[in-house]
Each structure stands twice: as C-alpha cells, then as structure tokens.
N, C-alpha and C positions, 0 to 999 in steps of 0.2 A: 644405549642403542635405541630405546623407545623415544627418548628426548630428541635424538637426531632425526628420527622418522617424522615426529610432529613438526619439527622445525622445517624440514623439507616440504612437508604438506602445507604448512602455513605460508611458506614462501611462494608456492605455486598458486595458492588461493589469492594472495595479495597481488601477484603479477597478473593473474587473470582478471581481477577486479579492476586494476589500473587500465588494462587493455580494453575492458568493456566500457569504462568511462571515456576513454579516448575515442572509442567507436561511436558513442552516442552523440549525435549532432547537437543535442540540446544542452550538453554539459561541457563546460570549459575545464578539462581535466588538469590543466596546468596550475589551477588554483586549489586543487583538492589533494589532500594527503590520505593515504590508506595504510592501516595496520590490520594484521590478522593474527588471531590466536585461537587454536582449536575450533575453527569454524566461525568464530565471532569476529566480524569485521567492524572497524571503527572508521568513520569518515570525518575528516577535519578540513579546515580551510575556509574558503569563501565562495559564495555563489552570487550572481548578479540579481537573481530573482528567486522567489519562494518556489516557483514552479521548477526551476533548475535544481534546487536543493532536493525536491521530491524525486525528480528524474534521476539524480545521482543515486539515491537510495534504491529506486527500482532497478537501475542498471546493476548495482551490486548484488541484489537479490536474484538476478537472473544467472549469476555465476554458479556453476555446479560446485558443491562443497561448502557453500555459505549457509550457515544455520541461523545466524542472527546478525542484525545490523544496528549499530549505534550511530545515529546521524547527528554529529556535532558540527555540521557545516553552518557557518554564520552567513546570513543574507546581508550583503553589503551593497547597497544601491549606488549606482554610478551617478544618478540624478535623483535627488529627493523629491517626494510628492507630498502634498498636503492631505490631511485626512478627508477634507471636503472633496478633493479631486478623486480620491480613491472611492469614496462613498458614491459619488455620481456615476463612476464607471461600474461599480458593483450593482447599483440599481438598474442600469441599462443592460448589463450582461445577464442578470437574472431574468429580466423582462424578455430578452430576446430568445431565451430557452423555453420553448413551449411546454417542455416536460416539467418545468419547475413552477409550482402553483404560486399565485400572488400572495399567499399566506406567509411565504418565506421572506424574511427581512434581514438586512445586514447593518451592523453598527461598526464603526471604525474608530480606533483609538491608538495613536502612535503607530499606524501601519498594521495593527493587529485587527483582523476582521472577525466579528462574532456573528454567527448565523443563528437566527431563532425562527420560530413558527412551527407549522405542522404540515406533514405530507402523508399520502396514502401508501407510498411504496418506499422501501429502504433505498432503492437505487436513486430516487429523487433526492434524498438527503446526501448521498454520495456525489451526485451530479452537481448539486449546489456548491458543495465544498470544492470540487474540482474546478468549477467555474470561477470561484473566488480566488483560488490559488494562482490562476493565470492572469490576474489583474496586475498591471504594472504598479509597483510601489508597495505591494503587500509583503509583509514580513512573516506573518503567521496567520493561520485560520483556525478558529475555535468553532466547532459545530455543535450547537445546542438544539438543532431541529428535532422535533418529536415525530415519530412515526405512529400513526393510528392503525392498529391491526384491523383486518377485515375478514379473517378466515379462521376456522377451527384448527386446533393443534394437530389433529390427525391428518387433516387435509394438507397442512403445511409440510409435515414430515414426508408424506407420500409424494408430494410434488418434488421435494428436494432430492430424495433418494432416487426417484425416477430420472431426474435431470443428471445426477452424478453418474448414473450408469450410461448415459448418452454421451458424456463428454470424453473425448479422447485423451485429454491431459490429466484425467483423474482416474486412479484405480479405486473404484467405489467400494470394493470389498475391504479396503484398509481404512475406510472412514465410517465412524459411527455418528449418527445424527440423533440428537436429543432436542426436544422442543418443550418449552414451558412458558406460558404467558407471552407468546410471541418472540421469545428469546431462543435462538438456535445455538446449540453448543456442538461443535465439531471435535471429535476425539479420535486419535489414531496416529499413525506415522506415514509420512510421505517422503519421497526421495528428493524433491526439489521445491524451491519457493514458488516456482511456476505452478506446480500441482497444488500447493497450499492455497495460493491466491485464487486459482480456478475454482476450488471447492468453496471458498468463502463467497466468491462472486455468484456461484450457482445458488447458494443458500440465500444470499441477499436478494435475489431476483424473485423469490417466491412471495406471493401476496400474503400479507398478514405478519410478515417478519418485521420486528421493530429493532432487532440488534442481532449481530452474529458474534458469538464468543468463539473465536478460532483458536482451539487448543491443539491443533495438529502440530506434531513435532517433525521438523525436517531432519531426516536421517539418511544421508547419502548411501547408495548401494555399495557395499564393500567390494563386490566383484568389479564394478566400474572403476572404483578408486585404485584397485590393483592394476587394472589395465592402464590407467593414467600414469601410474608410477613407472611402469615398464616403458611407456612411450617417452 
C-alpha cells in the first residue's frame, strides 16, 4: 500500500515537471525526458544551449514536491562555434556588464568556459557565470572567481538574518545562519526549492560573503501533499 502511494506521488511529480518544462518558453520540452522517484527528479535528453539546460533545471525545481534534481541533459549545438568566437563574445559580454570588474577573465577550451579573477561581492561572481552561460556555443561554465571579503563575521550574520526576516518567500525562523571566514552555512528545513534558493540569494547578497554552503533540506508540507492527493 505504501509502495502504491509513492508510485502515485512520483507520477504526479513527473507529470508536473513535464508540464512546467512545456510552460517554460526557454525550454524545448520535446527533447527532454523526466523521471521521478521519492522527490528526486532526473532530467535527460538534449538542449540547444547551456542556458536552456540550466533553465530546465530551474523549471523542475519550481515544482512542488521536488526535493532534488539530477541534470543529465546534454548540450547539443545546432551550429558549432570555435573557441575563438566564444572567447570574443565572452570578453564583450563581461565588459558590457558594469557590475562585473575588469579583473574577471574567461578562458575557453572545447566550448567549456573557465572564469577566473577576483570580485568584491559574491553576486558579481554569480553574475559573471550567468553571463557566460548565455553565450552561444558554450557547453559548460567553470567558475573559479575568488571573492575578497570586506566585512566582519558578526556584521555578515546580522545583515543576512535581517534580510531573511524581510523576504516573503522565506520563513526565517526555520533557517539557521552560521558564518565563518566569510563562508555562510544555511541549516534547516524549507518546503520548496523557491524558498531554498531565496535564502541562498539573500545570503549571497551580503557584503563580505565569499561562499554560501546551502544545507537547507527541501521537505514539502504534508498537509499540502494531502490536499493535492485529494484533488
């Protein structure tokens, strides 16, 4: 009886993820396969761009009941590009973003972009990676950018906790914030990936943070799941 319940639940999660992929205009859902087991979703198939691969993962994480996502989608380019072309586009894209300092550099090898350099804010590191991910021809992005901290540990924690209490998507009382040498560790349980990501983004926005270790566990609300089963 328990097995049947899990099977029904997995089927609903898989169906919901497929519908979410079809809803996302960035994703070609016809090329992507979805499996689900006990809240863990695996994406397979092909994407035309690296950005589309990441978009598919984000779409899956938005579905209620998804606890983890394994993204095995392969980037299959319709038109190949040389590393020189990708590098030129990367240099221009990074330059056009005023928030990304000139210290950030990109190296390209077989369509794989490696980012290096230093920034003052963690969001700048994330922005550089997002920028590189949208360059045509990129297959993967490796982010080795270093964040140089500028604030004391107590100040960092105070800013993050205060921010979490202001954000509507996060129940701050369920999130523990620990800071050591600029590394923020988030511990606790949240009900959705949206809440988990919102907490991580809030932590990353604080000055002096060099890395966010997001250990928040996604645990859907049993009461909501019961309502979904009835529906």
